[in-house]
C-alpha positions in Angstrom: -190.9 104.6 -140.0 -189.6 105.0 -143.6 -187.1 107.5 -142.5 -185.8 105.1 -140.2 -185.6 102.3 -142.4 -183.8 104.0 -145.1 -180.9 105.7 -142.0 -180.6 101.7 -141.7 -180.2 100.6 -145.2 -177.8 103.9 -145.2 -175.6 102.9 -142.3 -175.6 99.2 -143.3 -174.2 100.4 -146.7 -171.8 102.2 -145.0 -170.9 100.0 -143.1 -170.2 97.0 -146.2 -168.2 100.1 -148.6 -165.7 100.7 -145.2 -165.7 97.2 -144.7 -164.1 97.8 -141.6 -165.9 98.3 -138.3 -169.0 95.9 -139.8 -166.1 92.7 -140.8 -165.1 93.1 -137.8 -168.5 93.0 -135.6 -168.9 90.4 -137.7 -165.9 88.4 -137.3 -166.1 88.6 -133.7 -169.8 88.6 -133.1 -168.7 88.0 -129.1 -169.8 90.6 -126.9 -167.3 93.4 -126.0 -167.4 96.7 -124.0 -166.3 99.9 -125.7 -163.2 99.9 -123.4 -162.6 96.7 -125.2 -162.3 99.1 -128.5 -158.9 100.1 -126.8 -158.2 97.1 -125.6 -158.8 94.3 -128.2 -156.4 94.0 -130.9 -159.2 93.5 -133.5 -161.0 97.0 -132.5 -158.2 99.0 -131.7 -156.7 98.9 -135.0 -159.7 101.7 -135.8 -160.3 103.3 -132.3 -156.4 103.6 -131.2 -156.2 106.8 -132.4 -159.5 108.4 -131.7 -161.0 109.4 -128.3 -163.3 108.2 -125.9 -166.3 110.4 -126.9 -165.8 109.3 -130.4 -166.5 105.6 -129.8 -169.1 106.3 -127.4 -170.6 107.9 -130.2 -170.2 105.3 -133.3 -171.9 102.8 -130.4 -174.8 105.2 -129.7 -174.9 105.4 -133.2 -174.9 101.5 -133.6 -177.2 101.0 -130.9 -180.0 103.2 -132.0 -179.8 101.9 -135.7 -180.3 98.9 -134.1 -177.3 96.9 -135.7 -176.3 96.7 -131.6 -177.6 95.9 -128.4 -176.7 96.7 -124.6 -176.8 94.3 -121.9 -177.7 95.7 -118.7 -173.4 94.5 -118.0 -172.8 97.4 -120.7 -171.7 94.7 -122.8 -172.9 95.2 -126.8 -173.7 92.6 -129.4 -174.1 92.7 -132.9 -177.9 92.8 -133.3 -177.6 89.6 -136.0 -181.6 88.9 -136.7 -181.7 93.3 -138.4 -179.1 91.8 -140.6 -181.8 89.6 -141.9 
């Protein structure tokens, strides 16, 4: 648990430092799909030059750290509960 907690804290810190994806998620608290990362202008700024695999990998990291949740329709949502 301690290792996982440290990883989550590090991820949160990394998001705060980069302020890009973290701020986008906070500003766009609505649910979004993987394809929205390329379609929605706010996300496409970060994801227009990367592969779908990179986007999937990023979403998996955020899911694994519990910063995002994913529903049965494949929509991602920021997990505000983990942020305190």
